[in-house]
ZAFI-863477 format. One record per residue: residue in three letters; chain; x, y, z of N, C-alpha, C, O, CB in turn. Coordinates in steps of 0.1 Angstrom, whole numbers, padded with zeros to 4 digits. Glycine has a CB too. Layout:
<nodes>
NODE   code   unit    n_c1    n_c2    n_c3   ca_c1   ca_c2   ca_c3    c_c1    c_c2    c_c3    o_c1    o_c2    o_c3   cb_c1   cb_c2   cb_c3
NODE    ALA      A       X       Y       Z       X       Y       Z       X       Y       Z       X       Y       Z       X       Y       Z
...
</nodes>
This chain:
<nodes>
NODE   code   unit    n_c1    n_c2    n_c3   ca_c1   ca_c2   ca_c3    c_c1    c_c2    c_c3    o_c1    o_c2    o_c3   cb_c1   cb_c2   cb_c3
NODE    MET      A   -0127   -0051   -0360   -0123   -0051   -0345   -0106   -0044   -0337   -0095   -0044   -0341   -0123   -0066   -0342
NODE    ALA      A   -0111   -0039   -0328   -0098   -0026   -0323   -0096   -0040   -0316   -0104   -0049   -0313   -0100   -0006   -0313
NODE    SER      A   -0076   -0037   -0314   -0070   -0049   -0311   -0067   -0045   -0295   -0059   -0035   -0295   -0056   -0053   -0323
NODE    HIS      A   -0069   -0048   -0284   -0065   -0049   -0265   -0049   -0053   -0264   -0044   -0064   -0267   -0076   -0064   -0253
NODE    THR      A   -0044   -0043   -0260   -0028   -0050   -0259   -0025   -0057   -0241   -0032   -0051   -0232   -0013   -0033   -0263
NODE    THR      A   -0020   -0063   -0239   -0021   -0075   -0227   -0009   -0066   -0213   -0012   -0065   -0201   -0013   -0094   -0236
NODE    THR      A    0004   -0060   -0220    0011   -0058   -0213    0008   -0045   -0204   -0004   -0041   -0204    0022   -0059   -0219
NODE    ALA      A    0016   -0038   -0196    0016   -0025   -0187    0025   -0017   -0204    0028   -0022   -0214    0028   -0027   -0166
NODE    ALA      A    0027   -0001   -0198    0036    0006   -0204    0042    0005   -0194    0036    0006   -0183    0033    0017   -0210
NODE    PRO      A    0050    0005   -0194    0073    0008   -0192    0067    0020   -0177    0068    0016   -0165    0087    0025   -0216
NODE    GLY      A    0061    0032   -0180    0061    0042   -0171    0042    0043   -0160    0037    0050   -0151    0065    0059   -0184
NODE    GLY      A    0035    0029   -0171    0023    0026   -0150    0035    0017   -0147    0040    0022   -0137   -0001    0012   -0148
NODE    ILE      A    0042    0007   -0150    0044   -0004   -0144    0055    0007   -0128    0055    0004   -0116    0053   -0017   -0158
NODE    THR      A    0063    0017   -0135    0075    0019   -0131    0059    0032   -0121    0065    0033   -0110    0091    0024   -0144
NODE    PHE      A    0050    0037   -0120    0047    0043   -0116    0040    0033   -0103    0038    0033   -0090    0043    0052   -0126
NODE    LEU      A    0039    0027   -0110    0029    0016   -0098    0039    0012   -0087    0037    0016   -0075    0021   -0002   -0106
NODE    ARG      A    0050    0005   -0089    0066    0001   -0079    0073    0011   -0075    0083    0009   -0068    0078   -0008   -0087
NODE    THR      A    0068    0028   -0079    0076    0036   -0074    0058    0035   -0055    0060    0035   -0043    0082    0055   -0090
NODE    ALA      A    0049    0034   -0059    0036    0039   -0058    0036    0027   -0038    0035    0029   -0026    0021    0033   -0078
NODE    ALA      A    0038    0017   -0047    0036    0003   -0040    0050    0007   -0031    0048    0007   -0019    0036   -0014   -0052
NODE    ALA      A    0063    0011   -0034    0076    0019   -0024    0067    0021   -0009    0064    0015    0001    0081    0039   -0032
NODE    LEU      A    0064    0032   -0017    0061    0046   -0014    0050    0045    0003    0051    0051    0014    0050    0052   -0031
NODE    GLN      A    0042    0035   -0002    0037    0023    0008    0041    0022    0013    0047    0031    0018    0033    0013    0008
NODE    ALA      A    0044    0011    0017    0056    0005    0022    0065    0013    0030    0063    0011    0042    0063    0000    0012
NODE    LEU      A    0074    0023    0027    0080    0026    0036    0077    0037    0045    0084    0043    0054    0089    0028    0032
NODE    THR      A    0058    0040    0040    0056    0046    0055    0046    0039    0061    0039    0044    0071    0053    0063    0055
NODE    LEU      A    0043    0028    0058    0039    0014    0069    0051    0011    0080    0049    0009    0093    0037   -0003    0058
NODE    PHE      A    0061    0011    0074    0080    0008    0079    0077    0020    0092    0075    0018    0103    0098    0012    0062
NODE    PHE      A    0079    0032    0086    0073    0041    0100    0068    0044    0106    0071    0053    0115    0071    0046    0102
NODE    GLN      A    0054    0037    0106    0042    0039    0112    0044    0027    0121    0040    0028    0132    0028    0039    0101
NODE    ALA      A    0053    0011    0116    0053    0009    0130    0063    0019    0136    0060    0027    0145    0057   -0005    0133
NODE    ALA      A    0077    0018    0131    0085    0023    0147    0084    0036    0149    0092    0042    0156    0103    0020    0149
NODE    THR      A    0070    0047    0140    0066    0055    0152    0056    0049    0167    0055    0052    0179    0057    0067    0145
NODE    ALA      A    0050    0038    0159    0039    0035    0163    0055    0024    0183    0054    0025    0195    0025    0022    0145
NODE    GLY      A    0060    0018    0177    0067    0006    0184    0075    0025    0200    0078    0020    0211    0085   -0007    0166
NODE    ALA      A    0077    0040    0198    0084    0047    0204    0072    0053    0213    0074    0057    0225    0093    0056    0194
NODE    LEU      A    0056    0052    0204    0042    0053    0214    0045    0044    0224    0048    0045    0236    0028    0048    0206
NODE    LEU      A    0040    0034    0214    0039    0018    0231    0049    0023    0242    0047    0029    0253    0049   -0005    0226
NODE    ALA      A    0064    0019    0235    0073    0024    0247    0074    0034    0258    0081    0036    0267    0081    0028    0243
NODE    GLY      A    0062    0038    0254    0065    0051    0266    0072    0064    0261    0073    0072    0270    0076    0045    0278
NODE    GLU      A    0076    0067    0250    0083    0078    0241    0076    0085    0232    0065    0081    0227    0093    0073    0233
NODE    ALA      A    0084    0100    0229    0075    0107    0222    0078    0106    0212    0087    0112    0205    0073    0117    0225
NODE    GLY      A    0063    0091    0208    0060    0088    0193    0047    0086    0188    0042    0078    0180    0066    0076    0189
NODE    GLY      A    0041    0098    0197    0023    0102    0187    0024    0110    0181    0018    0108    0170    0009    0108    0194
NODE    THR      A    0033    0128    0181    0029    0131    0168    0042    0130    0154    0044    0138    0145    0023    0144    0170
NODE    LEU      A    0049    0115    0159    0047    0118    0142    0039    0109    0142    0028    0113    0138    0058    0116    0129
NODE    HIS      A    0039    0092    0149    0022    0088    0142    0011    0092    0141    0001    0087    0136    0016    0079    0145
NODE    HIS      A    0014    0103    0146    0000    0111    0135    0003    0117    0129   -0007    0124    0127   -0011    0118    0138
NODE    ALA      A    0011    0122    0124    0016    0129    0111    0015    0117    0108    0003    0118    0110    0030    0138    0107
NODE    GLY      A    0017    0103    0105    0031    0093    0100    0012    0088    0090    0009    0088    0078    0045    0075    0118
NODE    SER      A    0004    0086    0102   -0010    0079    0095   -0015    0091    0088   -0021    0097    0098   -0021    0072    0106
NODE    ARG      A   -0017    0094    0083   -0015    0111    0071   -0007    0109    0057   -0012    0106    0047   -0004    0125    0080
NODE    VAL      A    0002    0111    0059    0017    0100    0047    0017    0089    0046    0026    0084    0040    0032    0099    0051
NODE    MET      A    0002    0078    0053    0003    0067    0049   -0016    0063    0043   -0020    0053    0037    0011    0058    0063
NODE    TYR      A   -0024    0074    0047   -0035    0069    0038   -0031    0079    0027   -0042    0080    0021   -0051    0071    0044
NODE    GLY      A   -0023    0085    0022   -0022    0096    0012   -0015    0091    0004   -0014    0096   -0008   -0018    0109    0015
NODE    ALA      A   -0009    0082    0009    0004    0070   -0003   -0002    0057   -0002    0007    0049   -0006    0025    0068    0003
NODE    THR      A   -0015    0049    0004   -0020    0042    0004   -0035    0046   -0010   -0043    0038   -0012   -0022    0041    0019
NODE    MET      A   -0034    0060   -0017   -0045    0073   -0018   -0035    0071   -0029   -0031    0059   -0028   -0048    0088   -0006
NODE    LEU      A   -0031    0075   -0037   -0021    0074   -0047   -0010    0058   -0052   -0003    0056   -0062   -0013    0087   -0041
NODE    TYR      A   -0013    0046   -0037   -0018    0035   -0048   -0026    0029   -0063   -0024    0026   -0075   -0022    0030   -0042
NODE    VAL      A   -0036    0032   -0054   -0050    0028   -0068   -0040    0037   -0078   -0032    0033   -0086   -0073    0037   -0064
NODE    VAL      A   -0044    0047   -0076   -0046    0059   -0084   -0033    0051   -0099   -0035    0050   -0111   -0040    0078   -0072
NODE    ALA      A   -0021    0048   -0092   -0013    0035   -0098   -0022    0032   -0107   -0026    0036   -0118   -0010    0023   -0089
NODE    ALA      A   -0021    0019   -0096   -0030    0003   -0102   -0041    0012   -0110   -0033    0016   -0118   -0040   -0012   -0085
NODE    VAL      A   -0049    0017   -0113   -0058    0023   -0117   -0050    0027   -0137   -0054    0024   -0148   -0062    0038   -0104
NODE    LEU      A   -0035    0036   -0133   -0036    0041   -0142   -0026    0031   -0150   -0026    0033   -0162   -0033    0055   -0141
NODE    GLY      A   -0018    0018   -0146   -0013    0010   -0150   -0029    0001   -0156   -0028   -0004   -0167   -0002    0005   -0139
NODE    TRP      A   -0039    0001   -0150   -0044   -0005   -0155   -0048   -0005   -0169   -0044   -0012   -0178   -0050   -0006   -0148
NODE    ARG      A   -0057    0006   -0169   -0071    0012   -0177   -0060    0020   -0193   -0062    0013   -0203   -0084    0030   -0162
NODE    PRO      A   -0051    0029   -0195   -0047    0031   -0203   -0034    0028   -0205   -0027    0033   -0213   -0050    0040   -0204
NODE    GLY      A   -0029    0017   -0193   -0016    0007   -0191   -0019    0001   -0198   -0012    0002   -0209   -0013   -0001   -0179
NODE    GLY      A   -0030   -0007   -0198   -0030   -0021   -0203   -0028   -0029   -0199   -0031   -0040   -0203   -0024   -0024   -0211
NODE    GLY      A   -0021   -0028   -0183   -0017   -0032   -0169   -0029   -0046   -0164   -0042   -0046   -0163   -0017   -0016   -0158
NODE    SER      A   -0022   -0053   -0161   -0037   -0065   -0148   -0039   -0058   -0136   -0034   -0053   -0126   -0030   -0086   -0140
NODE    ARG      A   -0053   -0061   -0144   -0066   -0056   -0129   -0060   -0057   -0117   -0059   -0046   -0111   -0081   -0068   -0125
NODE    ARG      A   -0053   -0068   -0111   -0049   -0073   -0101   -0046   -0059   -0085   -0049   -0058   -0074   -0037   -0082   -0108
NODE    PRO      A   -0038   -0052   -0094   -0036   -0045   -0085   -0046   -0038   -0078   -0048   -0037   -0066   -0029   -0039   -0088
NODE    VAL      A   -0053   -0031   -0089   -0068   -0026   -0085   -0069   -0027   -0080   -0072   -0018   -0073   -0078   -0026   -0087
NODE    LEU      A   -0068   -0046   -0070   -0085   -0047   -0065   -0072   -0055   -0055   -0077   -0066   -0051   -0104   -0058   -0076
NODE    TYR      A   -0057   -0054   -0050   -0045   -0047   -0036   -0052   -0042   -0032   -0060   -0044   -0023   -0033   -0037   -0036
NODE    SER      A   -0048   -0029   -0043   -0050   -0012   -0033   -0061   -0006   -0030   -0061    0003   -0022   -0045    0001   -0040
NODE    ALA      A   -0073   -0010   -0036   -0085   -0011   -0030   -0092   -0018   -0020   -0103   -0016   -0015   -0089   -0012   -0035
NODE    GLY      A   -0079   -0027   -0017   -0089   -0032   -0001   -0080   -0033    0005   -0077   -0041    0013   -0099   -0047    0003
NODE    PHE      A   -0068   -0021    0000   -0059   -0021    0016   -0063   -0013    0018   -0067   -0013    0029   -0045   -0021    0020
NODE    LEU      A   -0065    0001    0009   -0073    0019    0011   -0086    0011    0025   -0087    0016    0036   -0085    0030   -0013
NODE    VAL      A   -0093    0001    0021   -0105   -0002    0027   -0096   -0010    0039   -0100   -0007    0050   -0117   -0011    0018
NODE    LEU      A   -0084   -0019    0039   -0079   -0020    0050   -0074   -0003    0055   -0080    0002    0064   -0067   -0032    0049
NODE    ALA      A   -0063    0006    0049   -0061    0018    0058   -0074    0023    0067   -0074    0028    0078   -0056    0031    0047
NODE    SER      A   -0084    0019    0061   -0103    0032    0061   -0095    0024    0081   -0087    0027    0090   -0133    0023    0047
NODE    VAL      A   -0105    0014    0078   -0103    0009    0093   -0096    0009    0096   -0094    0006    0084   -0104    0001    0098
NODE    GLN      A   -0081    0008    0104   -0068    0013    0106   -0067    0026    0110   -0061    0029    0120   -0060    0011    0095
NODE    VAL      A   -0073    0035    0102   -0077    0050    0108   -0093    0051    0117   -0096    0062    0121   -0078    0061    0094
NODE    VAL      A   -0096    0046    0118   -0106    0045    0129   -0108    0036    0143   -0116    0036    0152   -0116    0042    0122
NODE    LEU      A   -0099    0028    0141   -0096    0020    0147   -0080    0026    0157   -0077    0022    0168   -0097    0008    0135
NODE    GLY      A   -0073    0036    0150   -0068    0042    0161   -0067    0053    0170   -0060    0057    0180   -0062    0041    0160
NODE    ILE      A   -0082    0060    0160   -0092    0074    0164   -0094    0070    0173   -0093    0078    0182   -0104    0081    0158
NODE    ALA      A   -0101    0052    0182   -0109    0049    0191   -0101    0044    0196   -0104    0033    0202   -0119    0044    0189
NODE    HIS      A   -0086    0050    0197   -0075    0038    0200   -0081    0022    0211   -0080    0019    0223   -0061    0047    0209
NODE    LEU      A   -0084    0017    0201   -0089    0002    0203   -0064   -0007    0198   -0057   -0017    0194   -0111   -0002    0183
NODE    SER      A   -0064   -0004    0199   -0047   -0012    0201   -0047   -0021    0199   -0040   -0024    0190   -0040   -0013    0213
NODE    ALA      A   -0057   -0035    0208   -0060   -0052    0204   -0065   -0041    0191   -0060   -0030    0193   -0073   -0067    0215
NODE    TRP      A   -0068   -0041    0187   -0069   -0043    0167   -0055   -0032    0162   -0046   -0035    0155   -0092   -0034    0157
NODE    HIS      A   -0057   -0023    0167   -0052   -0012    0153   -0035   -0019    0155   -0028   -0022    0145   -0053    0013    0157
NODE    VAL      A   -0034   -0020    0159   -0016   -0029    0164   -0016   -0045    0153   -0010   -0048    0143   -0017   -0037    0189
NODE    PRO      A   -0021   -0049    0158   -0022   -0064    0151   -0023   -0065    0132   -0016   -0071    0123   -0037   -0071    0159
NODE    LEU      A   -0036   -0057    0131   -0037   -0047    0121   -0029   -0044    0112   -0031   -0048    0101   -0038   -0038    0126
NODE    GLY      A   -0017   -0036    0116   -0010   -0021    0109    0003   -0031    0102    0010   -0031    0092   -0003   -0004    0124
NODE    VAL      A    0003   -0046    0119    0014   -0062    0110    0009   -0060    0103    0011   -0049    0098    0014   -0079    0113
NODE    LEU      A    0004   -0066    0099   -0012   -0075    0088   -0005   -0064    0081    0007   -0065    0078   -0035   -0075    0093
NODE    MET      A   -0011   -0054    0079   -0008   -0042    0066    0011   -0041    0056    0017   -0042    0045   -0010   -0024    0076
NODE    PHE      A    0012   -0040    0071    0031   -0036    0061    0036   -0051    0063    0048   -0051    0064    0046   -0020    0072
NODE    GLY      A    0032   -0060    0064    0034   -0079    0057    0029   -0074    0046    0036   -0072    0036    0024   -0095    0063
NODE    LEU      A    0013   -0071    0049    0007   -0071    0027    0011   -0062    0019    0007   -0063    0007   -0010   -0069    0022
NODE    SER      A    0021   -0050    0023    0018   -0043    0016    0036   -0048    0013    0040   -0050    0001    0011   -0028    0020
NODE    THR      A    0042   -0050    0022    0057   -0058    0012    0056   -0068    0007    0066   -0073    0002    0070   -0062    0018
NODE    LEU      A    0045   -0074    0006    0043   -0087   -0010    0039   -0078   -0016    0047   -0076   -0025    0031   -0102   -0012
NODE    ALA      A    0032   -0073   -0016    0024   -0062   -0031    0042   -0057   -0035    0046   -0061   -0046    0009   -0041   -0024
NODE    PHE      A    0048   -0052   -0029    0060   -0050   -0032    0063   -0056   -0041    0059   -0055   -0053    0067   -0052   -0024
NODE    ALA      A    0070   -0063   -0036    0080   -0070   -0034    0077   -0078   -0055    0082   -0077   -0067    0078   -0082   -0016
NODE    GLN      A    0067   -0084   -0050    0046   -0088   -0062    0061   -0080   -0070    0072   -0086   -0070    0019   -0074   -0058
NODE    SER      A    0059   -0069   -0077    0056   -0055   -0084    0073   -0054   -0088    0077   -0042   -0089    0048   -0040   -0073
NODE    VAL      A    0077   -0058   -0089    0093   -0061   -0091    0096   -0075   -0092    0108   -0079   -0091    0102   -0055   -0079
NODE    LEU      A    0087   -0082   -0093    0094   -0094   -0095    0091   -0094   -0116    0082   -0091   -0124    0085   -0109   -0082
NODE    PRO      A    0103   -0100   -0118    0103   -0103   -0133    0087   -0114   -0138    0081   -0124   -0133    0121   -0115   -0136
NODE    GLY      A    0083   -0102   -0150    0065   -0102   -0151    0072   -0122   -0161    0068   -0122   -0173    0053   -0080   -0167
NODE    ARG      A    0077   -0130   -0158    0075   -0138   -0159    0072   -0152   -0148    0063   -0161   -0147    0082   -0136   -0166
NODE    ALA      A    0080   -0149   -0142    0079   -0147   -0123    0064   -0147   -0117    0057   -0153   -0109    0086   -0127   -0118
NODE    ARG      A    0061   -0137   -0127    0045   -0134   -0119    0035   -0141   -0127    0023   -0141   -0126    0039   -0116   -0117
NODE    ALA      A    0042   -0146   -0136    0027   -0152   -0144    0029   -0165   -0147    0023   -0170   -0157    0022   -0145   -0157
NODE    ARG      A    0039   -0173   -0135    0040   -0184   -0130    0032   -0188   -0118    0030   -0200   -0115    0050   -0185   -0128
NODE    SER      A    0027   -0173   -0110    0022   -0173   -0097    0011   -0175   -0099    0003   -0177   -0090    0024   -0164   -0087
</nodes>
């Protein structure tokens, strides 16, 4: 019977951490440009461009989570988080295109908080993650 490894390969963890950090940073950028946009400053172009980068970073996070899980032997949990986050990002894009700020802004705040938590969880030592 073949043995299955239960710990992720170090490269998979690094890629996952990097992807989670990139996602959190792009969401912080989106928050900053949204603030400028809502304040009447010229943040619209940057916010629009940033939305594309954020969506790409979210897709990269999904890829990193799958690679850390399947070939890397890591946990399936990041795959579920990243896939759920991709759904939220898709909803966020639709709300932004429809100019529904009453829903777009709070969802953006939620997404930034969730991405920050996901990044924090990815950098916690393995022992601390096992307890949570």
